[in-house]
Backbone bond lengths (Angstrom), bond angles and torsions (degrees), N, CA, C in turn:
res aa  C-N    CA-C-N  psi(-1)  N-CA   C-N-CA  omega(-1)  CA-C   N-CA-C  phi
1 M - - - 1.443 - - 1.520 109.00 -
2 F 1.329 116.41 142.95 1.447 120.71 175.86 1.519 108.75 -141.75
3 A 1.314 115.17 166.24 1.464 121.20 179.84 1.516 109.01 -146.63
4 V 1.319 115.49 156.27 1.458 122.09 172.91 1.524 106.15 -111.13
5 V 1.332 116.54 121.64 1.460 121.59 -176.34 1.517 110.61 -121.71
6 E 1.319 114.97 159.67 1.460 121.37 176.05 1.521 107.86 -111.48
7 I 1.332 115.38 119.25 1.461 121.56 179.08 1.516 107.44 -129.88
8 A 1.316 117.20 121.83 1.465 123.78 177.99 1.525 111.42 55.52
9 G 1.333 117.22 39.48 1.449 121.79 175.19 1.516 115.45 82.22
10 K 1.329 118.96 2.14 1.461 122.66 179.21 1.523 109.46 -122.17
11 Q 1.331 116.37 153.81 1.454 121.94 -178.29 1.523 110.45 -101.81
12 Y 1.347 115.66 138.15 1.456 122.01 -179.51 1.521 109.29 -134.10
13 K 1.338 116.40 140.61 1.456 121.70 173.35 1.522 106.86 -92.00
14 V 1.333 117.37 122.05 1.456 121.68 -175.20 1.526 110.09 -126.84
15 S 1.308 115.46 156.15 1.457 122.86 173.59 1.530 107.33 -139.22
16 P 1.332 118.11 160.75 1.468 119.73 -178.45 1.528 112.29 -59.12
17 K 1.318 115.85 141.29 1.465 125.74 178.99 1.526 113.68 66.71
18 A 1.326 117.36 17.03 1.470 120.98 176.20 1.525 109.30 -91.55
19 Q 1.327 116.12 153.41 1.457 121.18 176.24 1.526 107.84 -113.07
20 I 1.345 115.32 129.41 1.459 120.29 178.78 1.521 108.99 -127.85
21 A 1.321 115.61 150.78 1.463 121.99 176.35 1.522 107.64 -106.81
22 V 1.334 116.66 117.83 1.457 122.53 179.65 1.522 108.33 -113.57
23 D 1.331 117.08 166.42 1.453 120.09 175.94 1.523 109.76 -56.80
24 L 1.309 116.64 152.90 1.457 122.79 -172.12 1.520 112.35 -53.11
25 L 1.324 115.65 126.28 1.455 122.79 171.65 1.522 105.75 -102.59
26 G 1.313 116.75 88.17 1.453 122.58 -169.86 1.512 115.09 -65.75
27 E 1.333 117.32 -26.93 1.454 119.53 -176.95 1.526 112.61 -81.59
28 Q 1.330 117.84 -5.52 1.461 122.22 -178.88 1.520 110.58 -99.49
29 N 1.325 116.27 141.26 1.457 121.90 176.87 1.516 110.01 -102.29
30 V 1.324 117.21 161.02 1.458 121.72 178.50 1.524 109.05 -63.89
31 G 1.331 115.66 131.49 1.462 121.26 -179.17 1.516 113.98 96.25
32 D 1.330 117.71 -10.89 1.463 120.71 179.73 1.526 110.78 -70.31
33 E 1.336 115.35 146.22 1.460 122.05 172.65 1.522 107.18 -97.58
34 I 1.338 116.36 129.92 1.457 119.44 177.33 1.520 108.79 -119.66
35 N 1.320 115.24 153.98 1.451 122.16 179.76 1.529 107.63 -112.36
36 I 1.321 117.58 122.67 1.457 122.57 -179.48 1.520 107.98 -101.12
37 D 1.340 116.25 112.32 1.463 121.29 -177.81 1.518 113.02 -96.87
38 K 1.313 117.90 -15.81 1.462 121.38 -176.44 1.532 109.94 -87.65
39 V 1.334 115.72 73.24 1.459 122.48 179.57 1.521 107.46 -98.89
40 L 1.332 116.87 119.19 1.456 121.96 -176.76 1.522 112.62 -88.26
41 L 1.342 117.96 -31.85 1.453 122.09 -176.15 1.517 109.52 -155.17
42 T 1.329 116.96 140.74 1.461 122.27 170.87 1.521 107.62 -129.02
43 S 1.344 116.02 143.78 1.455 119.54 -178.15 1.520 109.67 -159.35
44 E 1.323 115.24 156.62 1.453 121.30 171.06 1.530 107.66 -79.96
45 E 1.325 117.83 163.03 1.462 121.49 -177.74 1.528 112.46 -63.02
46 D 1.338 117.84 -33.22 1.464 119.99 -178.01 1.529 112.59 -85.53
47 G 1.334 117.68 0.97 1.464 121.13 177.59 1.508 114.54 94.84
48 S 1.312 117.78 -6.55 1.457 120.09 178.36 1.530 110.40 -81.14
49 N 1.297 116.24 159.09 1.470 122.71 177.24 1.527 111.44 55.96
50 C 1.324 116.49 52.40 1.458 122.82 -179.31 1.527 109.74 -91.37
51 T 1.334 117.08 130.87 1.459 122.50 178.38 1.521 108.30 -120.32
52 I 1.329 115.51 121.19 1.459 121.30 179.60 1.517 108.40 -109.93
53 G 1.322 117.50 130.99 1.457 121.43 -177.53 1.510 112.93 -87.39
54 K 1.322 114.15 164.34 1.472 121.58 179.29 1.518 109.02 -133.03
55 P 1.293 124.88 72.19 1.463 128.43 -2.05 1.518 113.95 -86.73
56 Y 1.357 119.22 -19.30 1.459 120.48 -177.08 1.521 109.69 -116.69
57 T 1.347 116.57 154.14 1.458 121.73 -175.12 1.525 112.98 -83.91
58 G 1.308 118.88 -20.39 1.455 121.47 -176.61 1.525 112.89 93.87
59 S 1.321 118.08 -7.72 1.458 120.48 176.16 1.527 109.64 -84.82
60 S 1.318 115.94 171.48 1.460 119.77 -178.36 1.524 110.14 -139.24
61 I 1.316 114.94 159.05 1.460 122.10 -178.93 1.513 108.40 -131.30
62 K 1.321 116.37 134.40 1.456 120.81 174.88 1.519 108.83 -94.65
63 A 1.324 115.56 138.53 1.464 120.85 178.51 1.521 108.97 -138.23
64 K 1.310 116.00 153.10 1.462 122.44 179.74 1.518 108.85 -117.60
65 V 1.334 116.73 134.95 1.463 122.10 178.19 1.526 107.96 -79.68
66 L 1.343 116.07 117.25 1.464 120.42 -179.22 1.522 112.23 -89.25
67 E 1.350 116.97 -47.40 1.466 119.88 -178.64 1.523 110.35 -165.65
68 H 1.319 114.87 165.99 1.458 122.93 172.70 1.525 106.32 -110.52
69 I 1.330 116.87 126.75 1.457 120.73 -176.48 1.526 110.04 -128.54
70 K 1.339 115.07 169.21 1.459 121.68 174.43 1.525 108.76 -114.02
71 G 1.312 115.73 143.07 1.455 121.26 178.57 1.519 111.06 -82.49
72 E 1.341 115.87 -170.20 1.448 120.82 178.87 1.518 110.78 -69.79
73 K 1.324 116.22 151.70 1.450 120.50 177.11 1.521 109.41 -81.04
74 I 1.319 115.27 133.75 1.457 122.19 178.49 1.515 107.49 -112.36
75 T 1.326 116.65 131.19 1.456 121.99 178.77 1.515 109.35 -101.90
76 I 1.329 116.46 127.12 1.457 123.06 177.24 1.523 107.32 -109.63
77 F 1.331 116.71 122.03 1.451 121.09 -179.19 1.516 108.83 -126.62
78 K 1.336 116.67 120.88 1.462 122.17 179.07 1.524 108.32 -114.33
79 F 1.318 115.19 137.58 1.456 120.51 -178.63 1.523 108.95 -137.91
80 T 1.308 116.36 131.04 1.460 122.04 176.43 1.526 108.35 -102.75
81 A 1.311 115.29 117.49 1.463 120.08 -177.79 1.529 110.45 -68.46
82 K 1.288 116.18 149.71 1.470 125.81 176.97 1.535 113.55 68.27
83 K 1.293 118.96 -10.43 1.472 122.17 176.81 1.533 110.91 -104.77
84 R 1.353 115.33 -14.44 1.464 121.90 -177.72 1.526 111.61 56.04
85 H 1.309 114.75 43.01 1.459 121.72 179.67 1.524 108.67 -114.64
86 S 1.324 117.29 127.21 1.461 120.38 179.60 1.516 110.12 -137.02
87 V 1.324 115.14 149.55 1.459 122.59 178.00 1.521 107.79 -133.18
88 K 1.317 117.20 129.33 1.453 121.97 178.33 1.520 108.71 -119.38
89 N 1.334 116.39 121.76 1.466 122.37 178.43 1.522 108.91 -128.34
90 G 1.304 115.56 163.74 1.463 121.27 175.91 1.511 110.07 -135.48
91 H 1.337 115.16 159.93 1.462 120.57 178.10 1.520 108.68 -146.34
92 R 1.317 115.62 142.08 1.457 121.63 177.60 1.516 107.44 -137.77
93 Q 1.331 116.94 108.67 1.460 122.85 -176.05 1.526 110.02 -73.41
94 K 1.336 116.14 142.93 1.465 121.68 177.11 1.527 108.96 -102.75
95 Y 1.332 115.29 139.34 1.458 121.96 -177.66 1.521 111.02 -127.51
96 T 1.330 115.92 158.17 1.459 123.39 170.89 1.512 106.62 -116.24
97 V 1.335 117.04 129.24 1.460 121.61 178.24 1.518 108.11 -93.79
98 L 1.345 115.96 124.78 1.455 122.72 -179.78 1.527 109.71 -113.48
99 E 1.333 116.40 142.70 1.455 121.71 170.85 1.522 107.14 -108.39
100 I 1.322 115.74 120.73 1.450 121.35 -176.26 1.517 109.78 -78.25
101 G 1.329 115.43 133.58 1.466 120.90 176.82 1.516 110.37 -95.12
102 D 1.319 116.79 -137.04 1.463 120.30 -177.69 1.530 111.49 -83.56
103 I 1.328 114.54 152.63 1.459 122.34 178.00 1.509 107.13 -105.46
104 K 1.339 116.89 120.91 1.472 121.22 -179.32 1.509 110.23 -103.07
């Protein structure tokens, strides 16, 4: 069984006992259980018994917060030719790792 859910404005395909990294959920602590109500689609692996929401199906998914991590560092370098002007910035995205429980 799998489902498509909306978490923090983005869509993720999840299945039971899978671990996914979503954008940081700052209000959640490690070990917290969260309930995801924004389920867009549920289906069996073979495609039978598919439920599509309008926009949501009404089912829910339990997930557990495993940890908060940081992604890879990205370097942004801007250079203006003939002016000899350069700007160097970096960014490191923060993620929350969720373990998906049962799909109801």
